[in-house]
C-alpha positions in Angstrom: -214.3 -58.8 -99.1 -212.8 -55.8 -97.2 -214.5 -53.5 -94.9 -213.0 -49.8 -94.0 -214.5 -47.9 -91.2 -211.9 -45.2 -90.7 -213.7 -43.5 -87.6 -215.5 -46.4 -85.5 -215.7 -44.6 -82.8 -217.3 -41.2 -83.9 -216.4 -39.0 -86.9 -215.3 -35.8 -84.8 -214.5 -37.1 -81.4 -215.5 -40.6 -79.7 -219.1 -41.1 -77.9 -218.3 -40.1 -74.3 -220.0 -43.3 -72.9 -219.7 -43.6 -69.2 -219.4 -39.8 -68.8 -221.5 -37.1 -67.6 -222.6 -34.7 -70.5 -224.5 -31.3 -71.1 -226.4 -30.9 -74.6 -227.4 -27.6 -76.3 -229.0 -26.9 -79.8 -226.5 -26.6 -82.1 -226.5 -22.8 -83.4 -227.9 -21.7 -79.9 -227.3 -22.2 -76.5 -230.5 -23.1 -75.4 -229.9 -26.1 -72.6 -231.5 -29.5 -72.9 -233.0 -30.4 -69.8 -235.9 -32.2 -68.8 -237.8 -32.2 -65.0 -234.8 -29.8 -64.0 -232.0 -32.3 -65.3 -229.4 -30.9 -67.5 -226.8 -33.4 -66.8 -226.8 -37.0 -68.6 -224.4 -40.1 -67.7 -223.9 -41.9 -71.2 -224.8 -45.7 -70.7 -223.5 -47.7 -73.5 -226.5 -50.2 -74.9 -224.2 -51.5 -77.9 -223.9 -50.9 -81.4 -224.0 -47.2 -81.0 -226.8 -47.0 -78.9 -226.9 -45.2 -75.5 -229.3 -44.3 -72.8 -229.0 -41.0 -71.1 -229.2 -41.1 -67.1 -230.0 -38.4 -64.8 -229.2 -39.5 -61.5 -231.9 -42.9 -61.2 -233.7 -42.0 -64.1 -233.1 -42.2 -67.5 -234.4 -40.0 -70.6 -237.6 -41.8 -71.7 -239.9 -41.7 -75.0 -243.6 -42.8 -74.6 -245.3 -43.4 -77.7 -249.0 -42.6 -77.8 -251.4 -44.0 -80.4 -252.2 -41.1 -81.9 -248.6 -41.2 -83.6 -247.4 -38.3 -80.8 -244.7 -39.1 -78.2 -243.9 -37.6 -74.5 -240.1 -37.2 -73.5 -239.5 -37.2 -69.7 -237.4 -39.2 -67.2 -238.1 -42.7 -66.1 -236.7 -44.8 -63.4 -235.7 -48.2 -63.4 -233.2 -50.1 -66.0 -233.3 -48.9 -69.8 -235.4 -49.8 -71.9 -236.2 -49.5 -76.0 -238.0 -46.5 -75.0 -234.8 -44.8 -73.1 -232.2 -45.9 -76.0 -231.5 -43.7 -78.8 -228.8 -44.5 -81.6 -225.8 -41.6 -81.3 -225.3 -40.2 -84.6 -223.3 -37.5 -86.1 -223.8 -35.3 -88.8 -220.9 -34.1 -91.4 -220.0 -30.8 -88.9 -219.7 -33.0 -85.9 -223.2 -32.6 -84.4 -225.5 -35.1 -82.5 -228.4 -36.4 -83.4 -230.5 -39.0 -81.1 -233.3 -41.3 -82.7 -235.4 -43.2 -80.3 -235.4 -46.9 -80.9 -239.1 -46.6 -80.1 -240.2 -43.9 -82.4 -237.6 -44.1 -85.0 -238.1 -40.0 -84.3 -235.1 -38.0 -83.4 -235.2 -35.8 -80.1 -235.5 -32.0 -80.7 -234.6 -29.1 -78.3 -237.5 -26.6 -79.0 -237.1 -22.7 -78.8 -238.9 -22.7 -75.5 -236.8 -25.2 -74.3 -238.9 -28.0 -74.1 -237.6 -31.2 -75.2 -239.6 -33.3 -77.9 -239.1 -36.3 -80.2 -241.1 -35.6 -83.4 -238.2 -34.3 -85.7 -237.7 -36.4 -88.8 -233.9 -35.3 -88.8 -232.1 -32.2 -88.7 -232.4 -29.8 -91.3 -229.9 -27.7 -92.9 -230.2 -25.4 -90.8 -228.8 -26.5 -87.8 -231.0 -24.0 -85.5 -234.0 -26.1 -85.6 -233.1 -28.0 -82.5 -232.8 -31.5 -83.8 -228.8 -31.2 -84.3 -227.4 -30.8 -80.8 -223.7 -30.0 -79.4 -222.6 -32.2 -76.0 -219.8 -31.0 -73.8 -218.1 -33.1 -70.6 -219.9 -31.8 -67.9 -219.1 -32.3 -63.9 -221.7 -34.5 -62.4 -224.1 -33.2 -59.6 -224.0 -34.3 -56.0 
């Protein structure tokens, strides 16, 4: 058996492990912000999975019994609720799937971050396809 993985570190660009990033929705300039935090350190969780840390807290998805979820920042070490599968679309956009809900983070037009998307739509402006750039950490 021969395995050929021509882009093991990302289709368009390597995952920014250990770096601080800012995120926006693809197709619009809405900033990805939770509790006023809009810069996130990308923490390696293995197998293409990451946690996003702002200060001492991580982006967290809390799953409710009625199949809804809440996205917030949570203190402490990252668990499954704070872990996301980092994936790229063919166009290089980022999609982040929550390991706790198997749904995707979505940036709503009003700026709220939700985690109820079944995946990106063909129109990248739906808020599930994201764009990231390196950013300076806030002091």
